[in-house]
N, C-alpha and C positions, 0 to 999 in steps of 0.2 A: 450578357448585354447584347441587344440587337445592333445590327449595322448602323441603323439611323441614330440610336442612342450614342454609339461610339463616336459618330461624326459630330453630333451636337456637343458631346463632351469635349471633343477635340477643338471645336470652335470656341467653346467657353474657355478652355485651357489656353487658347491662343491669346486671350486677353492679358495673360500674364507676361507675354513676350515683351521684352524691353526694346525700345528703338535703338538701332545701332547707327552711329554717325558714319557717314560715307562722304568722302571728299569728292566734290564735283570735278569732272575732268576739265583740264584747261580748254579754252575755246578752240584751239587748233588741234586737239588731240585726235588721233585715229586709232583704230583697233585692227587686228589682222583681218584682211579681206576688203578694206576700204581704200586700198592704194592702187586699185586697177586703173589703167589709163582712162582719163575722162575727156569727153568732147570739150572743145575750147569754150563753148557757151551754149546755153539752152535758151531758145527763143521764147518770147512771151506767148501765151496761149491766145488763140483766136476764139473768143467765146460767142455763142449764139444761143437763142432760146431752144431748149430741148423740145423734141417732137415725139418722144416715145410715149406710149400709152400710159396715162396716169401722171404725166409730168406735172410737177407742182407749179403754181404761179411764181414766176421769178426764177425758176430753176434753169440754169444755163449749162450747156454742154460744150466740149471742145475735144480736140484730138492731140495727144502728146506723142511725138515721135520718140522712140527708144531704140537703142542698139539691139540687134539680134544677139550680138555677142559683146559684152562689155570689155572683153579683151581687145576688141577692134571697134572702138566707139565711133570711128568715122566710116565704118563699113555699112552693110545692109541694115536698114531700119525697119522696125515693126511699128505699129501704132497702138496706143492705149487710150481707151475712151475715158474721159474724166468729166466730172460734173461738180457744180457748186450752187450753194444758196448764200448769197451775200448777206452780211449783217444789215439789219434794217435800222440799226442805231449806231452810226459811225462813231459817235462820241464815246460809246461804251466798248467799242471793238478793241480787243487786245491781241488778236492774232488769227490763226487758221487752225481749225479742228478737222483732222482727217478721220473719216469713218472707214474702218478697215473691215471688209466683209469676211464672212466665214467660208466654209467649204472644206477643202479646195473646190472651186467651181462656183462660188457665190459672186453675185454681181454687186459691185459697189454703187453703180448708178441706180439700180433698183432698191438697194438698201437705203440710200439717201431719199429716194422717192417715198418709201414707205414710212420712214422714221423722221423725215425732215421737219414736218410741222411740230411734232412733239419735242424734238431736240432743239429746234430754234426757240420754242417757248421756254424751255429750261435754261438755255444759254443767255437769254435776254439781251441779245445783240453782242455778246462778248467775242463771237467768232464768225468769220466766214466758214461755212460748212462745206467740205469738199470730200469727194470720194473718187474711186476709179474702178473700172472693170479690169481685173488682173489679166495678163496674157492668157488667151484661150477662151475668154469669157465674154459674152454679150457683144458689145460694139468694138471690142479690141481684136487684134489679130488672132485668128484661130488656127487650129490644126484638126485633122481628122484621121482616124485609124482605118476607116473602111470596114467597120465591124458589122457583122450580120445583126439583124434586128433582135434575135433572141439573146444575143450577148450584151445588149444594151439596156436590159431591164435592171432595175435596182436590185432585184433579188438574185440576179446573176452577177452583176458587177460586184456585189458584196459577198459573193461566194457562200451562200447558205448551203450547208451540206445536204446530201440526200437523206432519205429515211434511214434511220438507225445509224446515222453518222458517216455514211459512205462519202468519200471525197473524190472518187475516180472522175466523175463528170467535172468537178471543180478543177482538177489538175489538167484535164484535156482542154477545158475552156481557157484556163489561164495561159497555157502554152499558145493556144490559137490567138488570143487577144494580144499577147506580148509580141508574137511574130507579125501580126497585122500592123501594130503600132510601129514596129521597127521598119516595116516596108513602106508605110504610107505617111507616117507622122512627120518625117523630115526634121530639119533643124529647128523649125518652129516648136514642135512638140518637145524636143530636147531642151528648149530654152524655158519651159514652164517649170520654174523652180522657186522656192521661197527666197533664195538669194537674189534672183533677178527681180522678183516682186519688190523686195526691199530696195534694190538699186533704182527701180522704176519710181518708187515712192520718193526717194531722194531727188531724182530728176524732176518730179512734179514739184517738190519743194523749191528747187531752183527756178523752175518756170514761173512759179507764183511770186518769186522775189522775196521769200521768207527765209530768215536766218534759222528759225526753229519751227517745228510742227508740234502741236498737241495732237493726241489721237485717242479714239475709242475703238478698240478692236474686240470683236466677238468671235468666240469659238476658234477656228483655225486662224482667224485674224489676231487672236492674242499671241500666237506664236510668231506671226509676221511682225507684230508690234514689238514683241520682246527681242527678236533678232535685230530689228531696226535700232532699238535702244542700245543694244550691245555693240553694234557695228558703227553707229553714228551717234554716240552719246552727246556730242557737241551740238547736234541739231534736234535734240529731243527736248520738248518742253514738258507738258503734263500728259502722262500716259495712263489711260484706263484700260485694264485687261479684264474683260467680262467673259467668264466661262472658260477657264484655262485648262489645258492639258499638261501632261508631264513633258517637260522639254528635254528629257534625256536624249542626247545626240545619237546614242547607239540604237535607239528604238523610235526615232521620229516616225510618225504616221502609223507604223506597225503597233507601237505601244498605245497610241490613241485608240485604234480600232479594238485592241485587246481589252481595254478598260471598259468598253461598252457592255461587257457581260455583267460586271458589278454595277454599272450605271443603271441597267434595266431593273436589276433587283432593288436598287435604292429607290427607284421611282414607282415601281409597280404598286406598292401599298396605297399610294394616292389614288390610282385608278381603281383599285379594289374597293376602297372606301366610297368613292363616287358611285361605282356600279352597284353597291349593296345598299345605298342610301334609299330609304322609302320615298324620297322625292322623285326617284326615277320611275316610280309606278305610274305617275300621271303622264309620263313621256313614253311609256311602253319600253323602257330601256333598262329596267332593273334586271341584273343578271343572277343575283343570289340573295338569300336572306341575310347572310353575314359576310363581311369582307374576307374572312379566311376561306370561304368557299369559292371565291372567284378564281384564284390561281389554279387549283386542280381542274376547274371547269375549262379554263383556257387551255391548259396543257393537254387535257383529254381531247378537246375539240381539234387542236392542231395535229395531234397524233392520228386521229381518225382521218383528217384531210390528207395526211401523208399517204395513207393507205387508199383512200377513196376521194380524190379531188372532185370538187363540185363545179358544174357549169356556172359561169358568172354572167353578168350583163354585158361583158366585153367579149365579142366573138373571138374564139381561139385562145383566150386567156382564162384558164380555169382558176378557181380558188383552191390553192394548195395550202398545206400546212405552213410552208415558208412564206407564202404571200400573207397569210394571217399574222405570222410572227413579225414580218416587216411592217405591216399596217399598225400593229401594236407599238413597235419601236418608234415609228414616226409620230404616233399620237402622243406618246409620252413626252415628246419635246415641248408640247404646249398644254393647254388646259381644255381643249375641245375633245372629249373622249367619246362623243356620241357616234361618230362614224365607225370606230372600231367596235363599239358595243352593238351597233346594228349589224355589222358584219358577223360578229360572233353569234348573235341570235339567228341570223339567216342561215348560218352554217349548220345550225341544229334543227332547222325546219326543212323537212324534205320537200315541201311545196314551194319554198321561197327561191327566188333567184338572187343570190348575193350581189350587191352593188359594190364594185371595187373602188376604193379611194384612189385619187389620181396617182399617188406615189407608187402604187402597185399595179396599175392598170395598163401601162404601156411603156415603150422604150424611151430612153433619153435620146436626144439628137446625137449623131455621131460626134459632132464637135463638143457637145457637153460631156460625153463619156471620156473623150480625150483630155478635156480640161481637168476632170476629176483624177484620172490616172496619172497625168503628167507630173504634178507636184509630189504626189505620194510615192511615185516610183523613181523619180529623178533625184529626190533629195538625199536618199540613203539606200545603200544596198540591202536587199532583203535575203534571208536564208533561202536556199533552194532544196533543202532536204525534205522530200515528200513524206518519208516515214515519220519525221519529227512533227510535221503538221498533223498527220493522222493521230499520233499519240496526244497532241495538244487538243485536238477536236474531241477525242473520246473523253479526256479528263474534264474539259470545259462543259461539255454537254451534261455531265453528271453534276458538276458544281453549280451550273447556271442554266437550267433547262429552258428558261424563257428565250434565250438567244441561241440555243441548240448548237453551239460550237462555231457559229459564223464569225465572231470577232477574232478568233485565233486561227482561222482557216487560211489555206493557201490563196494567193491572189496573183494576177498577172505580174506584179512586181517581183515575184520570186523567179521569173524567167525573163526579166527585162534585159534587153540586149545592150543597153548603154550603161556604163558605170557612172556613178555620180561625178560631176565635174569638180566638186570640192567637198571637203568634210563639212557636215552640219555645224552651225555655230553653237558653242556652249554658252549658256546663260550663266552669268557670274554676278557676284556682289560688286564688281568694279564699275563705277560710274555714278552719276548723280542719283540722289535719293528722290525720285520724282514719279514713282509708279504706285498706282492704287489698283488693287485687284478687288473684284466683286464676284461672289460665287454662291450659287444656290447649293444648299446641302444635298438636294436630291436631284441631281442633274443626270439624265440618262445617257448623255453623249460624252460629256467631259466631267466625270464624277469628281466628287470633292477630294478624294484621295489623290488624284492626279494634280488638282489645283494646289494642294499642299506641297507637291514636288516643285511646282513653279515658284511658289512662295519661298521655299527653302533655297532654291537656286538664286533668287534675287537677294536674299539676305536683307540687310538694312536698307536696300534701295526701295523696298516695297512695304506697303501695309495691305492687310487683307480684311475685307468686309464680308463676313459669312452670313448669308441670308437664309432664314428658315423657310424655304420655299422649294417647290419642285419645278421641273422643266428646264429647258435649255435656253439660256439668255436671261440675264437678271435685270439690267438697267432698262427702265421704261418697258419692262416686259411682263412683270407679274404683280404689279400693284403694291409692292412692298415699299412704303413711304420712307422707312428708315434707310434702306439701301439706296433708293433713288436720291434722297437728300444728300447722302454722303458723297455720291458721285458728282452731283450738280455742284455742291459746295466746293469740291476740289477743283473742278474744271473752271469755275467762275471766280474763285477767290484764292486758289492755291492751298487752302487749308485741308490737311488730311487728319484722320484720327492719329493721336499720339502713339497708339498701339493698335494691334489687330483688334477688330471689333465684331461683335455678334449682333445681328438684327433679328429679333423674334418675328413670328408670323403676325 
């Protein structure tokens, strides 16, 4: 049985799961980690019209002060950028819906800007829509590590191994980046944690004057939302987790990255079918006569670029095998496969100058790199055994050649100078049964197998809607009406499926 068929069978088998009754926590209940000292009061927000590029009509922005250290709530303050779209039907309004961005490193202000119109249409006035830029991101307080430009490219931050799986450069770079972040990141960088984002969200709730928040979290935002629901169950209304990873507290972030190997394998057949479709002939983008021929073509081209990189349209940035692999991985997140197909075709044409997609053409800003590294390195301690990483990379390259060992490779987190301030939160079945998960079967970043781990952790608190679609992000993202209706119905009426549900293509 193929991997996809196994996942579809698992989704169908999930329909037999019976709902488990869970008692809602008392209104004043707390869980470990929620009893840190709190500031006496949170001031109301001073809203104004947003001025960022693309801001929606009626979109407002404000600044939320938050403690650098919640153990000292009256001490030094940072600021978090927040945004909202108010309900245009006050008589229909039932509360506030928080949009939790992915990443780490995703901007909630931009997320609401890009999805606000569609989300407002679906909610039909039921909510004020709000979001925030987590610490380190966008308009919020940032930190910088002082990294060299070559260490801030996505293909270096993600530790793609060298040709034939060599990790020596990855080890040297990881040590160098960790040292730079320790020297320059300061207490701001050390405060970039999931736990602090969760506390900042609850502080936003207080500033809004809300007793409870509903939320739609995507990707890493599902973990943030799950931790919020675990630590502040009394303040959680309706929670949607879209594209979830395995919440195992021993492998937070490291496990998510490792799962991308299987995720790429899950998603690649969709790209192969597209690339071999005769409809591509008219576009000049057909890669092969049959879908099964696309994978060997891609692997052979990447291996050749490992040996002989090609000059690209970006001066000083050649097209390497790893840049091609990263371009593929990024394209698998959505449904626009044309850029990576053009790149693959250009790589085979000696007369062509390959045009690099934006995600592989240049470095991230230093603050952006710090935001990505902060949460994944601060949340949990990573192993530092170089030989173990070498063995893992060798095995993963054989099992999952599309990702060439990157997902299990060493990162700066392995040499991070600061130990986690606290243990990661364990997601449990304890708390109100108010969680709806929605998950594509062929997600390249948070694969279905990891989402099943989140579903298992929540137990009777959750229901899972499995969507027969590919790509990263399900709700309002892939045109599956069944999945979209299930989420909208839950958020607007509170009705969830009685049991886990499968949505066909």
